[in-house]
C-alpha positions as CSV (number, residue, x, y, z in Angstrom):
1,X,74.8,-34.5,-91.1
2,X,76.2,-33.8,-94.5
3,X,74.5,-35.6,-97.4
4,X,76.2,-36.0,-100.8
5,X,75.5,-33.6,-103.6
6,X,74.2,-36.5,-105.6
7,X,71.7,-37.4,-102.8
8,X,70.6,-33.8,-102.5
9,X,70.1,-33.5,-106.3
10,X,68.0,-36.8,-106.3
11,X,65.8,-35.4,-103.5
12,X,65.3,-32.1,-105.3
13,X,64.3,-33.7,-108.6
14,X,62.1,-36.4,-107.2
15,X,58.4,-36.0,-108.2
16,X,55.9,-35.4,-105.4
17,X,53.3,-36.9,-107.7
18,X,55.2,-40.2,-107.8
19,X,55.9,-40.4,-104.1
20,X,52.5,-39.4,-102.8
21,X,50.7,-42.7,-103.8
22,X,53.5,-44.5,-102.0
23,X,52.8,-42.5,-98.9
24,X,49.1,-43.4,-99.1
25,X,49.9,-47.1,-99.5
26,X,52.3,-47.0,-96.5
27,X,49.8,-45.3,-94.1
28,X,46.8,-47.3,-95.3
29,X,48.6,-50.6,-94.9
30,X,49.0,-49.6,-91.2
31,X,45.4,-48.7,-90.7
32,X,45.7,-44.9,-91.2
33,X,43.9,-42.8,-93.8
34,X,44.6,-40.5,-96.7
35,X,42.8,-37.8,-94.8
36,X,45.3,-38.2,-91.9
37,X,48.2,-38.1,-94.4
38,X,46.9,-34.9,-95.9
39,X,46.5,-33.4,-92.4
40,X,50.2,-34.1,-91.8
41,X,51.2,-32.6,-95.2
42,X,49.0,-29.6,-94.5
43,X,50.6,-29.1,-91.1
44,X,54.1,-29.2,-92.6
45,X,53.5,-27.2,-95.8
46,X,50.4,-25.1,-95.3
47,X,48.8,-26.7,-98.4
48,X,45.1,-27.5,-98.3
49,X,43.6,-30.7,-99.7
50,X,42.9,-29.2,-103.1
51,X,46.6,-28.0,-103.4
52,X,47.9,-31.4,-102.3
53,X,45.7,-33.1,-105.0
54,X,47.0,-30.7,-107.6
55,X,50.6,-31.4,-106.7
56,X,50.0,-35.1,-106.5
57,X,48.4,-35.1,-110.0
58,X,51.4,-33.3,-111.4
59,X,55.0,-34.0,-112.2
60,X,56.3,-31.2,-109.9
61,X,59.5,-31.8,-108.2
62,X,60.1,-31.7,-104.4
63,X,62.2,-28.7,-105.1
64,X,59.2,-26.8,-106.4
65,X,56.8,-28.4,-104.0
66,X,58.8,-27.0,-101.0
67,X,59.6,-23.7,-102.7
68,X,55.9,-22.9,-102.8
69,X,55.2,-24.2,-99.3
70,X,54.9,-22.2,-96.1
71,X,56.9,-24.5,-93.8
72,X,55.4,-24.8,-90.3
73,X,57.4,-22.8,-87.8
74,X,57.5,-25.9,-85.5
75,X,59.0,-28.1,-88.2
76,X,62.4,-27.8,-86.4
77,X,60.8,-30.0,-83.7
78,X,60.8,-33.0,-86.0
79,X,63.7,-35.1,-84.9
80,X,64.9,-38.6,-85.2
81,X,66.3,-41.0,-87.7
82,X,64.9,-41.6,-91.2
83,X,66.6,-43.5,-94.0
84,X,69.8,-43.5,-92.0
85,X,69.9,-39.8,-91.5
86,X,69.2,-37.8,-88.3
87,X,66.7,-35.2,-89.7
88,X,67.8,-32.4,-87.3
89,X,71.4,-32.7,-88.5
90,X,70.8,-32.7,-92.3
91,X,72.7,-29.6,-93.7
92,X,70.9,-29.2,-97.0
93,X,67.6,-27.3,-96.3
94,X,65.6,-29.0,-99.1
95,X,66.8,-32.5,-98.3
96,X,65.9,-31.8,-94.7
97,X,62.4,-30.7,-95.7
98,X,61.9,-33.9,-97.7
99,X,63.1,-35.9,-94.8
100,X,60.8,-34.0,-92.4
101,X,57.9,-35.2,-94.6
102,X,59.3,-38.7,-94.7
103,X,59.6,-38.7,-90.9
104,X,56.0,-37.5,-90.4
105,X,54.7,-40.1,-92.8
106,X,56.7,-42.8,-90.9
107,X,55.3,-41.6,-87.6
108,X,51.8,-41.7,-88.9
109,X,52.3,-45.3,-90.3
110,X,53.7,-46.4,-86.9
111,X,50.5,-45.4,-85.2
112,X,51.8,-42.3,-83.3
113,X,49.0,-40.0,-82.1
114,X,48.2,-37.1,-84.3
115,X,48.9,-34.6,-81.4
116,X,52.5,-36.0,-81.2
117,X,53.0,-36.0,-85.0
118,X,51.8,-32.4,-85.3
119,X,54.0,-31.4,-82.4
120,X,51.0,-30.0,-80.5
């Protein structure tokens, strides 16, 4: 699926530090924990808790956040609809990575088991 250049640019420039607290709120409202959220982020990016905190405390963009990440080789197994886009069909690599993260956070908030979220 093709996204617009404007949409892709917005995804690239969005600050991880601004979005991370919203992820926490979303999962905690549904009875999940920040520790589980970090586990999901670690699985996708390779970052440990300390690195996640450093990024969350900064103004770093998603573009830089994912440029520094070591994307999980099984990330391509993340499929489905998020924000009106089928993640496996998004053509822009960075936008796809951001939507992978959104999809994992959504699955966590919906109560999916950690084994299924982490594609184990």
